[in-house]
VOBA-1610 file (N, C-alpha, C; in pm, whole numbers, padded with zeros to 5 digits, always signed):
BEGIN
Met+20799-00839+14006Met+20691-00821+13890Met+20625-00887+13949Phe+20596-01020+13980Phe+20525-01099+14046Phe+20404-01078+14111Ile+20309-01140+14083Ile+20132-01103+14160Ile+20138-01232+14228Lys+20115-01118+14377Lys+20098-01259+14484Lys+20009-01272+14483Ile+19956-01413+14500Ile+19803-01455+14554Ile+19808-01507+14640Arg+19715-01566+14740Arg+19742-01637+14845Arg+19658-01813+14866Arg+19712-01885+14860Arg+19699-02029+14820Arg+19517-02031+14831Asp+19420-01993+14890Asp+19331-01978+14973Asp+19284-01915+14819Thr+19294-01802+14815Thr+19213-01765+14692Thr+19194-01820+14576Leu+19357-01894+14516Leu+19365-01965+14388Leu+19271-02085+14370Ile+19274-02129+14489Ile+19166-02243+14507Ile+19038-02180+14537Ile+19031-02091+14585Ile+18872-02051+14525Ile+18877-02012+14372Leu+18920-01964+14319Leu+18926-01936+14185Leu+18941-02030+14086Met+19033-02143+14144Met+19031-02223+14020Met+18852-02320+14051Leu+18785-02331+14151Leu+18692-02374+14213Leu+18601-02323+14149Ala+18568-02162+14142Ala+18501-02126+14086Ala+18484-02112+13862Phe+18653-02161+13842Phe+18616-02166+13674Phe+18585-02339+13671Met+18582-02409+13775Met+18539-02558+13743Met+18376-02571+13757Leu+18335-02511+13829Leu+18220-02486+13838Leu+18173-02413+13732Ile+18203-02322+13661Ile+18154-02262+13535Ile+18147-02314+13419Val+18259-02437+13433Val+18272-02518+13316Val+18144-02607+13305Ser+18156-02734+13455Ser+18108-02791+13437Ser+17965-02755+13451Gly+17892-02648+13488Gly+17779-02561+13463Gly+17685-02618+13306Arg+17850-02512+13281Arg+17825-02504+13080Arg+17823-02651+13001Leu+17873-02749+13015Leu+17907-02865+12984Leu+17753-02946+13022Met+17683-02936+13148Met+17565-03001+13180Met+17491-02927+13078Ile+17474-02781+13079Ile+17366-02760+13018Ile+17367-02777+12847Tyr+17480-02806+12781Tyr+17460-02830+12680Tyr+17419-02968+12655Val+17477-03095+12727Val+17468-03182+12775Val+17297-03204+12779Ser+17240-03199+12866Ser+17074-03198+12866Ser+17043-03128+12725Tyr+17074-03031+12661Tyr+17012-02998+12544Tyr+17050-03106+12433Ala+17107-03138+12436Ala+17142-03237+12289Ala+17077-03336+12382Ser+17050-03449+12491Ser+17028-03535+12497Ser+16843-03519+12529Ser+16776-03404+12485Ser+16632-03401+12522Ser+16599-03431+12349Asp+16481-03467+12355Asp+16405-03542+12229Asp+16279-03419+12233Asp+16258-03341+12310Asp+16148-03225+12298Asp+16118-03184+12146Thr+15996-03261+12113Thr+15957-03196+11984Thr+15830-03183+11981Thr+15790-03080+12086Thr+15627-03051+12106Thr+15586-02988+11963Gln+15689-02918+11878Gln+15615-02838+11763Gln+15627-02934+11633Gly+15726-03049+11647Gly+15724-03161+11548Gly+15851-03158+11493Val+15881-03140+11391Val+15997-03146+11279Val+16009-03063+11185Pro+16062-02905+11224Pro+16071-02838+11118Pro+16141-02833+10935Ile+16018-02767+10872Ile+16038-02800+10740Ile+16208-02760+10762Ala+16330-02808+10669Ala+16484-02805+10703Ala+16534-02726+10565Gly+16449-02789+10511Gly+16533-02705+10333Gly+16450-02793+10211Val+16424-02677+10087Val+16388-02784+10002Val+16518-02771+09845Ile+16521-02948+09821Ile+16609-03007+09726Ile+16516-02980+09582Val+16582-02911+09480Val+16522-02921+09365Val+16636-03045+09277Lys+16565-03080+09214Lys+16642-03219+09143Lys+16572-03228+09005Gly+16659-03227+08890Gly+16600-03226+08742Gly+16587-03094+08669Asn+16592-02995+08673Asn+16532-02892+08610Asn+16661-02872+08553Asp+16640-02822+08427Asp+16771-02691+08329Asp+16713-02586+08331Ile+16623-02521+08301Ile+16601-02452+08207Ile+16482-02346+08323Val+16394-02416+08387Val+16301-02335+08482Val+16416-02318+08619Pro+16405-02178+08702Pro+16469-02162+08794Pro+16490-02211+08914Thr+16596-02251+08989Thr+16573-02354+09082Thr+16467-02232+09185Thr+16519-02109+09193Thr+16405-02026+09283Thr+16262-02013+09248Thr+16224-02047+09126Thr+16077-02046+09115Thr+16011-02165+09173Ile+16108-02243+09131Ile+16005-02389+09210Ile+16031-02381+09346Lys+16104-02320+09427Lys+16073-02345+09547Lys+16031-02252+09593Thr+15957-02125+09560Thr+15883-02024+09530Thr+15724-02107+09536Met+15742-02156+09435Met+15588-02259+09459Met+15570-02329+09551Ala+15675-02404+09585Ala+15648-02512+09720Ala+15639-02438+09836Ala+15726-02324+09835Ala+15694-02208+09974Ala+15552-02165+09944Asp+15505-02157+09814Asp+15331-02118+09865Asp+15232-02191+09881Val+15276-02332+09878Val+15159-02418+09917Val+15198-02444+10061Gly+15343-02410+10135Gly+15322-02444+10285Gly+15460-02496+10348Phe+15554-02507+10225Phe+15683-02572+10257Phe+15792-02500+10259Arg+15791-02443+10377Arg+15860-02332+10410Arg+15918-02303+10510Ser+16077-02229+10570Ser+16062-02211+10691Ser+15952-02151+10778Gly+15965-02209+10919Gly+15886-02176+10996Gly+15698-02275+11012Ser+15732-02349+10879Ser+15653-02478+10885Ser+15710-02540+10946Tyr+15581-02693+10980Tyr+15608-02817+11059Tyr+15586-02926+11051Ile+15626-03037+11040Ile+15525-03172+11006Ile+15534-03201+11145Gln+15395-03226+11195Gln+15351-03278+11335Gln+15299-03442+11287Gly+15338-03548+11311Gly+15288-03648+11269Gly+15204-03662+11127Asp+15104-03680+11062Asp+15134-03669+10934Asp+15028-03521+10871Thr+15074-03428+10929Thr+15018-03288+10938Thr+15115-03185+10915Leu+15078-03131+10813Leu+15215-02988+10767Leu+15098-02875+10866Val+15189-02829+10969Val+15149-02702+11046Val+15190-02600+10974Thr+15159-02500+10917Thr+15230-02340+10848Thr+15137-02251+10969Thr+15214-02128+10916Thr+15116-02006+11006Thr+15023-01958+11014Lys+14964-02034+10895Lys+14806-02003+10867Lys+14697-02115+10886Arg+14765-02229+10856Arg+14680-02344+10856Arg+14749-02460+10868Lys+14618-02541+10911Lys+14684-02737+10931Lys+14629-02802+10795Val+14735-02826+10716Val+14719-02935+10638Val+14752-03063+10621Pro+14659-03173+10602Pro+14696-03282+10544Pro+14840-03290+10502Leu+14933-03375+10545Leu+15099-03389+10444Leu+15056-03453+10297Glu+14984-03546+10296Glu+14925-03590+10121Glu+14892-03506+10075Gly+14786-03414+10137Gly+14725-03280+10039Gly+14796-03162+10047Ala+14889-03186+10122Ala+14997-03045+10050Ala+15142-03123+09969Ile+15156-03277+09989Ile+15266-03255+09864Ile+15160-03287+09711Lys+15044-03331+09758Lys+14966-03281+09616Lys+14953-03162+09534Asn+14914-03057+09642Asn+14943-02922+09642Asn+15045-02861+09568Ala+15168-02949+09618Ala+15305-02881+09568Ala+15334-02907+09447Glu+15315-03071+09383Glu+15302-03113+09269Glu+15233-03048+09207Thr+15107-03046+09191Thr+15047-02928+09108Thr+15106-02728+09131Ala+15118-02757+09186Ala+15170-02594+09192Ala+15281-02584+09134Val+15408-02677+09155Val+15523-02699+09096Val+15534-02675+08913Ser+15408-02762+08860Ser+15397-02844+08773Ser+15357-02686+08697Tyr+15275-02600+08727Tyr+15240-02467+08688Tyr+15389-02370+08680Ser+15486-02386+08714Ser+15658-02342+08721Ser+15649-02298+08540Ser+15624-02149+08530Ser+15683-02126+08393Ser+15864-02064+08393Ile+15922-02056+08293Ile+16042-01965+08258Ile+15969-01853+08245Pro+16044-01792+08346Pro+16097-01643+08376Pro+16028-01547+08246Gly+15957-01485+08213Gly+15911-01326+08184Gly+15866-01422+07993Thr+15817-01566+08005Thr+15722-01621+07945Thr+15598-01696+07991Gln+15527-01779+07928Gln+15438-01834+07944Gln+15445-01986+07923Ile+15583-02039+07906Ile+15613-02153+07880Ile+15611-02201+07981Tyr+15538-02394+07999Tyr+15542-02453+08120Tyr+15642-02527+08088Pro+15738-02574+08110Pro+15768-02694+08048Pro+15813-02825+08132Ile+15745-02796+08260Ile+15739-02949+08330Ile+15657-02974+08345Thr+15657-03123+08287Thr+15570-03251+08264Thr+15527-03342+08365Ala+15644-03352+08439Ala+15641-03426+08548Ala+15681-03369+08688Val+15632-03418+08819Val+15672-03381+08920Val+15618-03492+09069Asp+15751-03495+09122Asp+15749-03561+09267Asp+15791-03502+09315Val+15719-03534+09497Val+15767-03430+09565Val+15787-03536+09684Lys+15859-03537+09767Lys+15961-03620+09865Lys+15953-03546+10010Val+15919-03600+10123Val+15883-03519+10223Val+15982-03655+10323Asp+16071-03611+10407Asp+16116-03657+10485Asp+16094-03597+10639Lys+16033-03694+10712Lys+15973-03688+10842Lys+16015-03672+10964Val+16184-03755+10944Val+16286-03675+11001Val+16334-03608+11031Thr+16366-03586+10886Thr+16475-03434+10894Thr+16400-03330+10889Gly+16301-03307+10766Gly+16223-03247+10714Gly+16261-03179+10606Ile+16359-03254+10574Ile+16382-03238+10404Ile+16339-03252+10306Val+16284-03146+10216Val+16187-03166+10133Val+16267-03206+09976Thr+16185-03281+09878Thr+16306-03330+09781Thr+16155-03317+09688Ile+16215-03243+09541Ile+16156-03193+09467Ile+16233-03261+09295Asn+16147-03360+09233Asn+16216-03429+09115Asn+16103-03364+09057Val+16163-03281+08967Val+16088-03279+08831Val+16164-03320+08683Ile+16041-03246+08560Ile+16105-03351+08442Ile+16059-03256+08348Glu+16169-03192+08275Glu+16094-03102+08199Glu+16091-03154+08059Asp+15999-03140+07962Asp+15975-03171+07865Asp+15922-03108+07742Phe+16042-03059+07629Phe+16012-02977+07554Phe+15934-02978+07412Ser+15902-03084+07445Ser+15834-03114+07309Ser+15687-03132+07318Thr+15633-03130+07437Thr+15506-03135+07465Thr+15427-02984+07485Val+15529-02874+07484Val+15554-02766+07527Val+15434-02632+07425Val+15323-02579+07464Val+15210-02512+07373Val+15324-02381+07422Val+15341-02308+07297Val+15401-02206+07286Val+15295-02096+07286Lys+15212-02014+07313Lys+15119-01956+07262Lys+15219-01787+07235
//
């Protein structure tokens, strides 16, 4: 029941296996060691903190409308989207304004009174801190 393999065939098969494994290993190491960021740092995600009533998806949608969405990236001090290039400080101010107009779904109540948007230029994570204050809400 034993399959007879000649010694030279076995050596050739082992060398081929070692070449394939070492080639894959070299590809992985070269990819991991490269710091090629020609496009910049991609927007990795949006974290929302401080909301109680306004849904997180509503706030993330408002931030995505400004340009903080997947497919966008930070190149230096510029936010590059699929449609335009915006200075990062301007995009942050626009995001703060847009998120402050987030309403409770199905109503015209805007409980967000203060917004702070921070962008990490190294990781691409956008953090949005909101403060909801119902004492100043005008109900129409």
